[in-house]
C-alpha positions as CSV (number, residue, x, y, z in Angstrom):
1,M,0.1,0.1,0.1
2,R,1.5,3.3,-1.1
3,T,0.7,6.6,0.7
4,D,1.5,9.8,-0.6
5,F,0.9,13.3,0.7
6,V,0.7,16.3,-1.8
7,R,0.5,19.9,-1.0
8,L,-2.8,21.5,-2.1
9,H,-2.1,24.8,-4.0
10,I,-5.1,25.0,-6.7
11,P,-8.3,23.2,-5.9
12,T,-9.7,21.3,-8.8
13,P,-13.2,20.7,-9.4
14,F,-12.6,17.0,-8.5
15,I,-11.0,18.0,-5.2
16,V,-13.7,20.3,-4.5
17,D,-16.5,17.7,-5.3
18,T,-14.7,15.3,-2.9
19,F,-14.4,17.8,-0.1
20,Q,-18.2,18.6,-0.7
21,R,-18.8,14.9,-0.2
22,W,-16.9,14.5,2.9
23,E,-18.1,17.8,4.5
24,N,-21.8,16.4,4.1
25,D,-21.2,12.8,5.0
26,D,-23.3,11.8,7.9
27,R,-20.5,9.7,9.4
28,L,-17.9,12.4,9.2
29,I,-20.0,15.4,10.3
30,P,-19.8,14.8,14.0
31,L,-16.1,14.0,13.8
32,V,-14.9,16.9,12.0
33,R,-17.1,20.1,13.2
34,P,-18.7,21.2,16.2
35,N,-22.4,21.1,16.4
36,R,-24.5,22.8,19.1
37,N,-27.5,20.6,18.7
38,A,-29.4,18.0,16.4
39,S,-30.2,20.5,13.7
40,D,-26.6,21.6,13.2
41,L,-25.9,18.0,12.7
42,A,-28.5,18.0,10.0
43,E,-27.1,21.2,8.2
44,R,-25.3,20.7,5.0
45,Y,-22.6,23.1,3.3
46,M,-21.7,23.9,0.0
47,V,-18.1,23.5,-0.9
48,T,-16.7,25.7,-3.6
49,V,-13.6,26.3,-5.6
50,G,-13.6,29.9,-4.3
51,G,-14.2,28.8,-0.8
52,V,-11.1,26.1,-0.9
53,R,-9.0,29.0,-2.3
54,K,-10.1,31.3,0.6
55,R,-9.1,28.5,3.0
56,L,-5.8,28.2,1.6
57,Q,-5.0,31.7,2.5
58,D,-4.6,30.7,6.2
59,H,-4.2,26.9,6.1
60,V,-1.5,24.9,4.6
61,M,-3.2,21.8,3.2
62,Y,-2.2,18.3,2.1
63,L,-4.0,15.8,0.2
64,I,-3.7,12.2,1.4
65,Y,-3.7,9.5,-1.3
66,V,-3.5,5.8,-0.8
67,D,-2.4,3.7,-4.0
68,R,-3.4,6.9,-6.0
69,Q,-6.9,7.1,-4.4
70,L,-7.6,10.3,-2.7
71,V,-8.7,9.4,0.9
72,G,-8.3,12.5,3.0
73,E,-6.9,15.7,3.8
74,M,-5.0,17.4,6.5
75,N,-4.0,21.0,7.4
76,Y,-2.6,23.4,9.8
77,M,-2.8,27.0,10.6
78,I,-0.2,29.2,12.6
79,N,-1.3,30.8,15.7
80,P,-4.9,31.0,15.2
81,Q,-7.1,32.7,17.8
82,H,-9.0,29.5,18.9
83,L,-5.9,27.9,20.6
84,Y,-6.4,27.2,24.1
85,K,-2.9,27.9,25.0
86,S,-1.9,31.1,23.1
87,E,1.8,30.5,22.5
88,E,3.7,31.8,19.4
89,E,5.1,29.4,16.9
90,T,2.1,27.0,17.2
91,A,0.4,25.1,14.5
92,W,-3.3,24.1,14.9
93,I,-3.9,20.9,12.9
94,G,-6.9,19.0,11.5
95,I,-7.2,15.7,9.6
96,T,-9.9,14.2,7.9
97,I,-9.9,10.4,6.5
98,G,-12.9,10.9,4.3
99,E,-12.7,7.5,2.4
100,E,-13.3,4.2,4.1
101,A,-10.5,2.9,2.1
102,G,-8.1,5.0,4.1
103,R,-9.4,3.9,7.6
104,G,-8.1,1.4,10.1
105,K,-4.8,1.0,8.1
106,G,-2.4,3.5,9.9
107,I,-3.0,6.1,7.4
108,G,-3.8,8.6,10.3
109,R,-0.4,7.9,12.0
110,K,1.6,8.4,8.8
111,A,-0.3,11.6,8.0
112,L,0.3,13.0,11.4
113,T,4.0,12.0,11.3
114,F,4.6,13.7,8.0
115,L,2.5,16.6,9.1
116,E,4.7,17.1,12.3
117,Q,7.8,17.1,10.0
118,E,6.4,19.7,7.8
119,I,5.5,22.0,10.8
120,K,8.9,21.3,12.3
121,Q,10.6,22.4,8.9
122,A,8.3,25.4,8.9
123,G,10.0,26.5,12.0
124,L,7.1,26.0,14.3
125,R,7.7,24.4,17.7
126,R,4.4,23.4,19.0
127,I,1.3,21.8,17.9
128,E,-2.2,22.2,19.3
129,L,-5.4,20.1,18.3
130,G,-8.9,19.5,19.4
131,V,-10.4,16.1,19.5
132,F,-14.2,15.4,20.5
133,E,-14.5,13.4,23.5
134,F,-16.4,10.5,21.7
135,N,-13.7,10.0,19.2
136,V,-11.8,7.5,21.3
137,N,-9.8,6.1,18.5
138,A,-8.5,9.5,17.5
139,Y,-7.6,10.4,21.0
140,R,-5.7,7.1,21.4
141,L,-3.7,7.8,18.2
142,Y,-2.8,11.2,19.5
143,Q,-1.5,10.1,22.8
144,K,0.5,7.2,21.2
145,L,2.3,9.8,19.2
146,G,3.1,12.0,22.2
147,Y,0.3,14.5,22.4
148,R,-0.8,15.3,26.0
149,E,-4.1,16.6,27.1
150,I,-4.2,20.2,28.3
151,A,-7.8,21.0,28.8
152,R,-11.3,19.9,28.1
153,L,-14.0,22.3,26.9
154,H,-17.1,20.9,28.3
155,N,-20.5,21.0,26.4
156,F,-18.6,22.0,23.1
157,T,-20.5,19.5,20.6
158,F,-23.6,17.7,20.2
159,Y,-23.6,14.0,19.2
160,D,-25.8,10.9,19.9
161,G,-28.2,12.7,22.0
162,K,-26.0,14.5,24.2
163,Q,-23.1,17.3,24.6
164,W,-19.4,16.1,24.7
165,A,-16.2,17.9,25.5
166,D,-13.6,19.1,23.1
167,I,-10.4,17.7,24.4
168,R,-7.5,19.9,23.6
169,M,-4.2,18.4,23.1
170,E,-0.6,19.5,22.5
171,K,2.9,18.4,21.5
172,Y,6.2,20.3,21.1
173,V,8.3,19.2,18.1
């Protein structure tokens, strides 16, 4: 199984259509965006070429390919306002494995290791992320890779009939 990571500079219609599908996938919505209530979970968003271009202004984005199939994306922002611990030279990261073909095969671990190297090469020294409390598999992966919990923001997102915390984690690289 070959895994490749490609920096996204120009969003093609195929990439935008794929992001649109992932953004509105019932299985992914609870994992990738906070939802205040059940109606937020039901809300669907339009992803456009212009929207992805705008996102590229403050995100460094990479596409994740397995055997030449696009299976996910990962990104980082530098010193965003929503950091729990406001510390200079911090990257806030996000990762989405959108295709079933990319799950449960160690792709997330490979992707995060790659992203950490890119962040370090960019001269940043700290990574912060948020993972929803019910996403136990992702939480365990982050722990295994050396991330440590620094806070829990209670009642942050709604899923499966109740409110859950956003667990903030950090790692120095």
